[in-house]
N, C-alpha and C positions, 0 to 999 in steps of 0.2 A: 464475271456477269453473268453466270448463270446462278439460277436460284434455285435453294435447297427446295428437295420434293417435303411435303406439308406432313408428307406420312413419317410415323416414327422412323428414325435411320435404323441400317442393321447394328444390333451390339454385341460381343460378346456375353455369352452367359456363364452364371459359375458353376462350377464342378460340384457336383453332390456328391458328399462325403460318405454318405449311408449306400452308394449302390457302386460307386467308385465311374459313373455314367453323366455325359454330363447332361445338363436340363435341355430339354427339347426348345427352341427359339432362334430366331434370326440371330445369326454370327457365332453361337455354343461353341465354346473353344473346349478343346479334348481336357479330360482327367490325366492327373498325375498316370496312371494307369493303363492309361489308352497308349496304342502303338501309334505311329504317322503311318496315313496310310498311304498306297504308293498308285501312281496309274499303270495303266500295262506296261509302258515301259521299262517301271522299276523305279522312274521318278516319284519323289516324296510330294504328296499335296496337303494343302493349306489345310488344316484342319477350320474350314468354316462354314457354319451350318446355315441354314433356311428354313423358312416354315411355308408350305404349301396356302396356295390365296387363289382369288378370280377361277374358282372351280365352273363356277356357271355363265361366267362372262363369254358373250361371243364376239364383242365391240373390241378394238382395237388388234382384229386379227388381219395378220400384212397377207393373208390369202385371200381376204376377200373377192377379190377381182379376179380372182382363176376361172377359167373356161372349163368346160367337161373336158377335155381329150386330155390336157396336164392333168386336171383331178385325176380321173380313172387311171391315168398312169402310176399317180403316186399311191393312190390308196391299192393298186394291184401291186406294185413293187414291194408296200411295206404292211400287206394288211395285216401280219403276223405282229405288227412293232405296234399300231395300233391299240389302246386301251379301249375296247369298244364300250362298255359298262360303265366308264367314268365319265368318258367323254362323249356318251351319244349326241348328245344335243349340240356339239361343234361341228362334227361330222353331218349331219341333220342340215344346218347350216349352210355350211360351207357346198353341202350339193345343189342347194335350193340358189345358191349364190353364183354357182356353177353355169346351172342351167339360165337363169336369166343371164349374165355374161354373155352364152354363147350365143344367145338370140341378138344380141347387140351388137356383137363383135362381126357378125354375120354383113348385119345391115351395113355398120361403119366399112367392112370389106369392099363392099359396094361400092360404098359409094367413094371411098378413097385408095381401094388397095393399087391400082396402077399409077397412083402418080408415088405412092408410099415405097412403090420397088423400084422407080425411076429416081429416086431424090439419093442425088450423093452426099458426103461429108466432109467435114471441112479436116484437112490434114492434122492441125494441131490442135487436137481439143488438150484441156486442162483437166490433169486429175488429180481429185484431193484426196493423200493416202493419210493414211493414220490409223494405229487401234482404236474399237470401238470403247469411246470415251475418253479419248484423247483432244478434244477439241476442235474436231473436222467440221462437225455442226454448225459449230460458229462461224467460221472460217467461210463454209460454204456460203453460209444465209447471205455474208457481208458479201461474197463475190457474185452471187448471184442478181444482186442489185444492179451490176454490170450490164448494163443492155446489149452489149457484144454477143453476150453467151444466150447459148441452149442447153434447157436443163431442165431435169425432171422433178417436178412439182409433187409433191403429194399424191395427188388424183391422177396426175398419170402414171405414178410407180404404183397408186394402189388398184387401181383399172387398166393396167397398160392394153388390154386386149379392145378397149372399147371407148376410151376417154374421148377423143377427139368426138363422136356422136353422141355420148352421154354428158359433154359436159354441161346441158341449159339443168340436168340434173340433181345439181352439187348438194344444195340445199337440201333436197327430199333426203341426201343419205349422209348429212351431217352427223346422226347420231349415231353413227358408225364410228366417231373420233372425239375423245373426249379433248375440252377445250384446251388443257395442258398435258404434256408429256409426261409418264408416271416416272420414270426414271431422273426428271430432273427439274419439273415444274418449268420447261420452256411452253410458251405458247404453240399451240398444234392446228393447224387448220387446213384443208386441200391445198390451200396458195402456196404455202411453205415450201423450200426445197426440198426435196428426199433423196435417199439412196438408189440408185438404177437397178440396185442387184434385188430389190425388193419386187422389181417389175419381171427380171429376169428370173427370178425362182418358179414366181407361178407361170410363165410362159415355157420354161423349160422344164414342166413338168417334175420338180425335186432336183436337178441337176445342178445343184447349186447347194453350198456350206451354210446357207440361211435354211435350210431342209432341217436343219441340228435343231432351229428353234420351232418346231414342230414333233422332232421324234430325236430327243438329245442325246439317248441310248445308241443313235445310229451315228454318231461323230466320230465314232472310233469303228463303228461296224464290227461284223461278224466274217473273220478271214479277210475275204478283198469287199471291196465296194464301200468304204468308210466315207460318208462325207467330208469330211478335212482334205479326201484327195481333189474334189471341186474345188479347192481353191486353188490349185497349181495344176490340174491334170496331168498330174508325172513329167512335166517340163518342168528341165533343169536351167540351169546357166545358160546350158549351151543353145538354148531354145531359139532365144535370140540371135544368133547367128545368120538365120537367113531373112531377117529384118529389114535386111536391104531390098529383099527381092519383091517385098512389096511397094515399094517405090513409086513402080509406075501407074499402080492404080489408084483408084481416088480416097483418099484417105488411109492408103493402106489395107482397102478392104476392097474389094471389086463392086463396081457398082450395078446394079439393075436387079441383084439377085434378093428373095424376098420369100415370105411364107409359102405352104403352101395353098394352096385358091380354097382349100377344106379349110380354114383358119381356125373354126369353130371344134373340131375336133381332133388337131393335129399341131404340133411344135410346131413356128418357122423353120424352114428348112436352114441349113448353115449353107453361106456361101462360099464360092469358092475363091480359098486365100491361101497362094502356095505359098507365103511365109511363113505359116503357123504351121508345126509337122504336126501330126495327129499321133496321138500315144499309142505303145503297141497294145498294149492291154485292153480288149474289146468291149469290156466292161466301160471302162475307162474309156476308150474311145466312142461309146454312142454316149455317154454322157458329156464328152467335152463336144461332139456336134451337135447334138440339144443344147446346150450352154450357148457355142460359138452362134449358130441360127436364131436363138432368143435376145443376144448383147445386140448382134451386129442390124437385128430388126426392129429392137425397141431402139437403138440409136441413132436409126433412121426416120423412126417415127417423131422422135421429139424434134430431131432435125426439121424435121417437116412441117411440126405444129408453130415453130417459130417461124418458120418460112411462110407459112398460109396464115397466120396472123401479120407477119410482115406487108403481105400481099394486099390486105384488105384496108389496111392502116391506108396503103398507098391510092387505092382506088379511093379511099375516101377523101383523100388529098387531090385525087383528078393525076395522080402518077402513075406511070407506066413500067417504068423498067424494073427488069427480074431481080427479085432480092437472089444475094449468094447465098450459099448454105452458110450458117455459124457455125463458129467455133461452139464445140461442146465443153460444158463443166460438168463433171461426172464427179461423185463422191459416193466411196463403198469402201468401210475398211478394208474387207476381202481384199480389196484391188492393191493393199499392200505388200502382199505375199505372190503378185502376178506382174513385178516389173517385165520379164523376158517374153510374157506373153502379149503385154500392152504394147511392148514397144514392134513386138513382130506385128501387131495388126497399126498400129500409127508409128511410127518410124520416128516421127515428127512431134510425137507428142512432148508435152510441158509436164511436172511433175511441182504439188509441194506436197511434203512431208510434214505432220504438226506430231511432235512428240509431247510424252506428259514424264513426270517423275513417275518410274513402275510403281510404287505403293502408294501413290495417287490413283495410278489407274485400275490396279488392282480393287480397290477400297470402291471405285465407282463401278467398275465392270460387275463386282457382286451386289451393287446395289442396283443395278441395272436388272439383274438375274432375281432379284430379290423382289421387284418391284412391278418387271413389265414381261417377263419371259413367260411368268404363269397365264396370259393371257392365250399365247397361241399353244400352249402345249396337247398332242394327243397322246400323249404317255408322259405318267410321272419319273422325274428323276429324282436318283438320290444327291445325298449333298455330295458324294465322291464323282458324280456324273457329272455336276454343273461346275465344280470345283475343277474339273479334268476339262474339261471345255474352255473354261478361262483361261488357267495356265498355259494348255497346250495350242492353244488358237493364238497366245500371245506367241510364246516359242514358234510356233510356225511362221506366222507376220514377220515378226520381224526378223529372224531368222534367213524368211528367204529376200527380205526388202536388205540386210545389211550384206549379204551374200552377192546381188545383183545391184544395187544400185552405181558400182563401174559400170554398169554397160550403159547408163545414160548419159547422152554428150552432154558436153561441157556448156552450161549457161540455160540449162531444160529442168535442172534442177533445184528447190529448194528447201532445206530444213528450216523446220520454224517450230521455236520450243513453246507451248503451251503458255508456260509463266508470262511470255514476251506479249503473245497476243495477249493475252487477258487483261496485263498491264497498258500495254499501248497497242489497241486496235488498230487505229490511222497509221502508229507507226510503223509495226507489222506488214501493214495491207503495202506500205510505201514500200518496205523489201520485196515485198512480191511483184509487185507492178515494175522497180525498177530494177529487180535481176531478169525482167523476162522483158525489160525497155518498153513498157508500158505505161513511163512518166507522163505523157500528154495526155492519157485516160484517167491518169490518178485525180489529179485536182478538178477534171469535170464530174466526178466523182462523192467528192468528199460533200456538196450539199446534199444527198442524197444519204451517204453513211452517217452523217453528223444526227439528225433526226433520230433515224434509228438506233445508233448508240446511245443517246440521251433517253430514250426510252426503257431505256434497259439497266437504267443508273441505280433504279432502289430494287434491282434484281439481284440476287445473292445464291452464287453456288451451296452444290450441299456442305455441309460439314459434318466429321464420321469422327465416330470415337477413334481413338487410337489403336492399331493396331495390336493384338495381344504377342508376345515376343514370339509362339510356335508359328505363326501368319506369317510375321515378318520376315523371321530365320527363312522358312519356302521359300517366300517369293525374293527376297535376295538370293538365294542360291537359282531359284530355277532361271529368274531374269539376269543374272550376272551379267549377261553379255552386252545389255540393253546399259545399263548401269554403265558400263567401263565403254560403250560406244558413244553415246551422248553426254557422259562424264557431269552427270548428276552432282556427282561431290562438289565438281569442280564449279558449276553453276550457283550451287548453296554457299559456296566458298565466296563467289565472285560479289555476294552480299553481304558480307561479312567485310570486319576491317580488317585492313591487312595482316597486319600481326594473329590475330583471332584464327584467319584461314590457316597459315601457318602452325598455327597449334595443332590445326588438325590431324595432322601426320603420328600425331602421340595417340591415335585412336587405335588403330588397328594398324599390320603391317599392310596391311594393302593402302591404308590412306599413308601409312611411313615412303611406301613405293610411288606412290600417287604425287604426291609433294616433296617427292628428291628431288634436292641440287640436279638441275640438269648436268651440271659437272662435276656430280659426282660429292660437291660437298654436304653438308651441313646447310638446310636452310636458315638462311637469317631472320632474326628477330631485329627490328628496327626500334632502338628504345626512342626516338623519337614520335612514336608513334604510341597508341596507349598499346599495352601489352596486359592480357588476363594476368588477374591480380593473381591466382594460382601458382603460372606460371611465373612470374617475378619473382614471388615470393620461395619458389622451389629453386633457383636457380641464387638469388641473393640474399635471404633470409637467414641459412644456414652460416655459423660460426665461419672465419677465415675464407668466406665465398669471394673478397675482394686482394686475397695473397698473391695474383699474378697481377694485376693492374697495378703502373706506373701510379704515381700522383697525377700524372696530366690526366691518365684514363680516367680516376676516379673522381678530378672533375669535369670529366667529358661524361660521365656517368650519371652524376646529379646535373650537370645544364639538360642533355639528350631527355632526361626523367620529365625534368620541367617541360619544356618545350611538349612533352605528351600529351601533359594537361588529366594526369589521372595523380591526383593528392594522394592516396593510399603509397601507390609506388615511389613516390616524391619522399616520401614520409620516410619509407625505409632507406631509401638511397642516402639520403641525409646521413641517416643512423648509424649503416653499414659501412658508408665511405673512409673513415679512417683520416678526412683530411681537413683542417681549416677551409674555409671557403666563402667568401663576398657573396652572401644573402641579396642584395642590390645589383649584383650582376646576372644572378640567375633569375632576381627578377624582371628584366631589363629582354634576358634573353625568351622569355617565357611569353615576354608581350610580344615579343617579335612574330612568335610562333600559335600568338592569338591563344594562350594555353590561359583562359579567363579564370578558370580554375585555381591554376596553380598561380597564378597574379593575387588571388584572392589571399590563397595560403602563406604565402611568402610576406606580400604583405600585412597579412595579420597577426602573422608570428613575431615575424624580425623587423616591421617597420618601414617605411620608407622617405628619406631625406628629400626638400626639395627637388634637388637636380635631376633627381632619378624620375618624377613624374614626367615629367617633358622628356626623358631620354626614352622613356618606357612610352610612353603617349607615341610620338613620332616611329620610334619604332613598330608599334604596331600597325600606327595608320600607315607607313610605306608597303605592307604585305597584305593593307587591306582588311584588317581585322577594328573593324568600327567599333564592335564590343567595347575590346578589351581597351581602346582611345575613350570612349565614353566612361568606363569604370574609372579611368586613369584623370579624369575632368572632374567627376563627382568628390573622389577621394582627397584630392591634391592639396583644396584651402580653399582660401576665399577668391576674391571677386580678380586682383591683379594675380593671383595664382592662376586661375582657370581661365584667364584670357592669355597670359603666358604660355599655358601646357597648349591651349586651343592652338594658338600660332603656330608652334612646335610641332603640332599633329599636322598641321592640314600642311604644312614642309612637309613632313615624310610621306602623308597623302599626295601632293605633289609629285615628291622625286619616286614614288613608285607606280605613277599613272592612274590614282583613281581619282576621276576629277568628282565624284560625286560626291566622295567623303570627305574630300579636298571643299568643295562647299560648304557643307554641312559645320564643316569645325570652322570656317572662317566664319559661319553666322554666328557658332557659341563665340567664337571671341567678340564678335561685336555684340552680342548680348552682356558678354561679361562688364565689357570695357564700357556700356552703358550704364551699368549697376556700378561701376566701380564714380565715373562719372558722376550718377548721382549721388552715391554716398558723398563725394568731395564738395558737392553742392551744397545740398543738406546737412552736411554731418551727421548721419545717420549711417552707424558701424552694420554692413553688411557682408564683414568677413566673418567665416565659422569660428567657434571657441577651439578649433584643432590648429587653426592659422595663425599666422605669427608675421609683424613687421616684413623680418627678417628673412620669412619666406619668400614673401613678393617681393621680396630685392633680389633675391637670388635667382628665383624667375622672370623679372623684368631688366636685368640688365642690357639686355641688349635688343631692345625698343626700336631703337632709332635705324636699324638695319633691316627688319623682320618682312618689309618686304618687298627687298633687293631677294633676301633669301629665298624667300616665296617666289619671285621669278626666276633665281638661278634650279631650285628645285624643279620647276614647270619646265626651263629647258632642256632639263635631263631626262625628264619621265614623262612629261604629255605632251601632247600633239600639237602644231603647228597653231590651229585654230585657239586651243585654250591659252596657250602662249600670249596670243594678241588678244583676246579677250580681258586676262589679265593685265596686261601691258596698255590696255584701254581702261580700264576699268581704276587702276592704281591702287587697290586696297591697303597699301602698308606706307604708300608716299614713296615708290622708289623712285619714281619719274618714268622718263621712255628712255630706251638704251641710250637714244644721242645723245643723251646729256648725262651719260656714264663714264666715269675716270677710263683711261687706257688699263690701269690693273683691275678694272672692273668687269673690263668688255673680256681682257683677257682670260679672266673667270668665268663668264659667261661664255667664251667661244668655247672653252673645252668643256663645260656641261652638255652645250650644244653638241657636240663633236662625238664626246665617248657617251650621249646616254644612249636612253636605251628608246624602244620604237624606230619603226623606218624611215621617219620623216627627219632623221638627223641632217638630210642635207641640206635641205628648207632652213631648217632651225640655225644650222651653222652660216647660214649664207644670209639670214636675217639679221644675226648679230654681223658679220660682216659688213651689212650695207649701214650699220649704225656707224660706224667709221672706218674706210674702208683704209684710214693712214695708218690702223695700227699694224703692228708687226706681231705676228701670232706666231713667231717660232717658237716660244715658248711651250706651245701647246704639243709640242711633239714629245714632251713628256707624258703621254698619254695613262698615267697610272694616278694623276693626283687628282680624281672625278671620281673618284667611286669605283666600282667592279669594272675591270675592262672587258669591255664588249668582244663576241668571239671573230666578231667584223671588226679587228681592228685596223686591217692594212687598207682596206676602202677608206677609212678615214685619216689614216696618214697619207694616203695618194691625193684627197682633197687639199689638204695645205701645200703639197710638194704643186700640184697640176694649177693653186693658186698665187704660185711665188712665194711663199717664206721657205727661206733657206733654211736645208736642216741641219737641227740641230742635234748632231747625233750622239753627243756626250750622254747629253738629256735622257735623249730615248734609250740609249745603249742601258743605261743606271735605271729608266723604267723598265727594261727588260730582267735586267737583274732581280726587280725585285717582285715581278711579275709570274716571267716566267715565260713567256712569250714565245714560243717559239716561231709562229708566223711573223713575228713582228721582227725577230730575228734575224731570219732567213731575209723579209724586205729590205733589212737594214743593211745586211750585208750587201745584197743585188745592188744597192744604191751608192755603195763604197764608202758607207762607214768602215771608219776606224777604232778597234777598240782598245781603251789603255790598258794599262797592266792592272790599273783597280779593277776594271771589266771583265777583262780575261782572268780575272781570280773570282772576285763576288758572283758574277753568272752561273759558273760553273758550281760553285759551291750553294748558292740558291737552287740551281737544281737539283743538287741531291739533298739539300735540307726538304724539298717539297716532292721528292723521290722521282723526280722527270728525268725518264730515261731517255724521251724523246731528246729533249733539249739538249743532254747531253752529247749523241749522235751528231747531234747538229754541232754545236763545238767541235767537237774531236774532227768532224769531216771539213769543216772551215781550216784544219791545220794548228787550233791553238796548242800553244803548250801547257797542257795541265800537268800539275801535283797530285799524281796518282796517290801518293799516301796520305795528304792532305784530304782529299775525295773519299779515301779509305774509312779516313778515321770522324769526319762529317757524317758519311752515310751509317757509320757503326752509331756515333752518338743520334742519329734522328731514328736509327732502329730497320733502316730500309734494306732488309737482305736483296731485293733484285736489283738497287742498284749497287750493293755488293759485290753479287755477280757480275755486273756487267764492269766495274771495274777486272775484279779477277780475270776475267774474258781479254776484255781490250784492250788491258797490259800486259799481257802475256804471263802473268803470274801462277797460272796451272802449267805452262811448262816448267818453269824454272824449279830446279832443286832448292831443299831448305839451305838455307842459308846458317853460319856456324863454322864451330872448329874442326868438325869432320861433316862426312857424310851423314846424311838420315839425320843431322843436331842442327838445333835452334829454329828460330821461327822465321817464316816466308817472308821474304823482302815485301816492306811496303807495310806487315801487318806490324806494328810498334805496340810498345807498351800502352801508349795512348790509344792505340785503336782499341784494345783490350780492355779501356778504363772507358773507353766512349761506350764502347757495345755496352759496358755493364750500367753505367750513369743511360742510358735510353731507357732501361727495363722489358727490353724485349727478351725474351726468355731465346729465342730463335735467333734475334742475332748474337746472344754471346756463345748460342752452340756453335753459330755459324764461325765466329773468328778464332774461337778456340780450335774447333779443328782445322782447320785452314792453316794456321800458325805450326801446328805437329806439336807431335810432344816425341822426341828423339831417341834413339838407343840410351839406355844407362840413366836417363830424365825419371827424377821421382816424381809422385804424386804432386799434384799441386806448385812441380816447377817451371818457371816461364810465366806465371800470372803473377804481376805485381799487387803488393800488399794496397797501393793504393784505390786497387778495384773494389775493396770493400766502402772506402769513402762514396766514391760516383755512385756504385749500387746503393747506398742507404740516400743517397741524395734524391734519387728516381723514386726512393718510395715503394719498388716492390720487393714485396715479400718473398718471394719464389727467387728473385736473383738471386738476394742476398744468400736464402738455404743455397742454390746451386753452386755459390762458392763455396759453403760448407761443404757441400759434397765434393766439388774438387779439391778440396784441402787448400785454399789460397792462403797465401802468407798473411801472418795478422798483423794488424798493425801496433802498437803496443805503446804509442802515445794518446791515444784514447781520438785522434782526430774523426772517425764518423762521427762518434758522441757530438761532439764539439761541431762539426758543419753542418750535422740535423739541427743542434740547435743557432745556431747561425741564421739556419734557410727561414725566408719569408711563411709564416705561416707552418711552422715545425711538425711532425708525423713524431710525437712521444710515442706514440706506441710502439715505434721503432726497437726503443730502447731493450724492454726485456728480451726481443727477439735476437737482437745483437751480441749481448748475455748470454743467452743459450746455446750462441755460436761459438762461443770460445771471447768473442773479442774484450780484453781489457778496458776499463772505464780511465786509465790514463796515470800517470803520475799527478802526484801533487802539483807540480808546477804547472799542468794543464788548465786549473782553474775553471772545471767542467761544472761543478755545483753554482759558483755563482752566475756564470753564464748562462744557465740553464734559470734561475730565478729571474734573470734582466732581460730574458725573453719570453717570459710567461708559460714558463711550463705551469701545468698546473701542480695541487696538493698532491695528489696520489701518488704522480711522478716523484716529485722532490721526498715522497717517504720512498718510494721506489730507492732512489737513488742511496738513501743514507742504509735504508737497509740492505745494500749489496756491497757500502761499504765505500762508497764515492768519498777522496779526499777531498776535505775543506782547508784550504790555504788559509784563508782570510777573512773569518767569521764579520769582521764589520765589513767587508763589501757586501757580502752575503745579505748584510743588513739592508745597506744603504740601497741594494738594488731591490731588495723586497719591498721595503717603504716610498719606491718609485714606480711601483705596479699600479700606478691609480688606470692608466686606459684599459686594463684585464677586468677591473671589478673586483679582484680578491685579493688589495693588498692587505688591509689589517689581518685578515685569516692569514697569510703567508707570513706577515712580519710578525703575529703574534707567535707561529710556529716559528719558525727562526728561530728568534729569540731564545722561544724553549730549546732549542736543540746546541743553540750554543751555550747555554746556561746548562746544560747536560754535560756538553763535551770539555769545556773548562771544569765543571767540579769532578771529573773524572780525572784529569789533568793528562788527560790523553788528547795531545793538539791534532787535528784532521782526524778524530778518529771517528 
């Protein structure tokens, strides 16, 4: 919202190779030969350079409103520091202005002095805090549009001693201001809000840190007396301890105190404020007394000005009621370091702290030093002096704020990021007003804020060149506390995609610690979301990257990557998975995730058969992905195909509750049907060349009941109003519910009862009213209508409360399939009795899902559980937590190993079948768990107790690491070649496992196993067949192998394989070595 300075931005200059020094110029960086400068405390300073300017300017000087007394005090205290020969014109100008201001202030005192001294303050001012150039001005301007607040405008802050009397002369003094601020080109006028510390610095005669903008080398000072001390006046966090003492005074500051009658020659006298402890240092105590007197006097004066104007408006309107003191709106960056002092003065004050990214703050502060500070200097600073001022002021203000923000009572401090204020000013203001309980005033101010913000629409804030690495390194080191306190890295990460943010942990040790998993594990990259290409390749491109994955996990890798919509990553996942897959299933999964790029990639590479366009469109529409549904419509074929796909997608959209998308798809279906009717009537072929009659027939088989299926989908996912609208419009000719058959109403009841949305109750009542005589007890089978809702129990209770007898067997069978512990508890409480099948299938289903909670329910219900069967099932699915539960719940951990003697044999229940099951899961963790708890007794050889059948189940799992682990354990090897045969028989065999099995010492088997013929029949690629012959695989029946090769038409390589088999047969028979 801020506009760039029209002047050229500060830029780093290049280093000169001739003399090893940096060229003079704004922002010049150091040469390689230069050492980093240090501040007086030994901390590094950024190598940032500035160029002097505005030497002869007298305008834009914040001391233009100073009176003679404070001006003489400042000159007397710092006459040695002023460069009289360089800036005599500024000293002369300010001296003349001081004489004029003194005369005007005397007149104003005579007119308003008594009223000013009696003016009370509102006890709850609002302070806008934040480092210079962090966005406080923008927020201050917006808040000042609230008429409740009294604030210092630029006129009052510029002429604090006489602004009331001098107000008619604003136009005459307008040349003292530029029309825009030099540091950011924002509009500048006497009417805009300004910092109260500008006024205080003039009234206090230099007892303010702002005096450092006049005498920059006095920021640190010589010995004691540095102007940086005027930020806090030696007041620590303990200074707020007396904050409560001020609660009895008006606003925390005693009323009735004011400046000396001789206001023209002395600063305002300090009020008696017992809540504010005086500094122990005499110089600091004197400075604090002058500052406090100036601050309280100016606060009363701007309050009085607001009240005075309010009374004048009341008189003009004929009113006479006294105007109460308004709350103050005060903004000065140095207040950020004075929380304890401000709380001592105003215990009920409110604060808004605006913070900005430290690197941006430094760039903007350095730009301000270059473009504005030169207007006010009375001594020429070095680059190191300016950089020390910027760096140390930030350290002081933010360090003090962070140390004292806990002192602010709850509900009276709001921290606001500048990025939020810039991106959404009204939202940020809403946060402020909501935090302080002003929500009612917020809506009334919107008509004032919106035009102002609209006027800034073309405004652009400054854009700076990138900081040099040396400067950035110093800023990051010096201001590291703010990076941590306000978590700027996390704020940046919040704008990144989740996986990109997780990858920030690889940037440095600090980010690795920041983005570490709270539980102590490694942060998780979710493959269903976009992963940075470099990270994906780093993990999956190396050879053997999938060796620890089972077959199921490899398929899952491809499916999740397809859902991420990153085509490059998907292409790599397909290449490295090493397992056959159905590309059309991936296509439907990608469509359901809205992965449009993946859909394009898969459809273009593998094609899509007619039924899959409807399935994909329906899945996409169900999840609200209209773009993917439109893609399916565009690619599916002719008019009939488009109509069928559009109807399928509309049903999906209805099931997902996406009413607008459903309506659009129904319109598309109507357009396609109209085109089809036109073709049939006029004989014009509107089908695309890629479509066929077979496609259209395949898509249009279920034309007759599509209206009913649409209404069923709406009962599941849409609201009652949409259901009634569809029933009235009857787009597919389904008819009213009252005309539906009993079976159709049962299906409608299931969809309504177990559908999504809060109005399931009303939809169920609607279906019930269609025919109250229908018995809906079959609907206790709650898993027949899609995903089971989390609140399934109230829906079961609806059936019971409407008098439908409990179909306990159906309901318990649904529990077995879904694992709903809540439903099981309710059914048992209703007296449902589980038969033997349910008592077996429910626990086994829980084991398959890894649901320990459901296992606890059935155990507490007193069911007889087969621990051995549960352990085998848990091992087969790799669920180690379930194995742990079985181990503890059945007391196996307390039993000694069984066997012929102490210390021998496997644990009870952990049978050879459990070992094979664990190997078949492909989970190395489960394999190690089972083997470790089976025990290896004394005198047992390595590998003893491991069944040879474990090789077969491990091979079927597709996990190479599981096979290697069996080899490491010296598991007995089967001699019959069964692992090879079972891999070949598997649907979608992983032929790449054959070389691994051979390397691990597993023989191919005897001639009678017919491995070669089986591999030819099951589609082994030619390289695998060549490998088998090279490894000496016995071939018992070449004729059978030839017949199998001739029948490989579905694999597309029948001719090539058949020619090779015949060639091998001729070689074998010619050598006379049968089976060689």
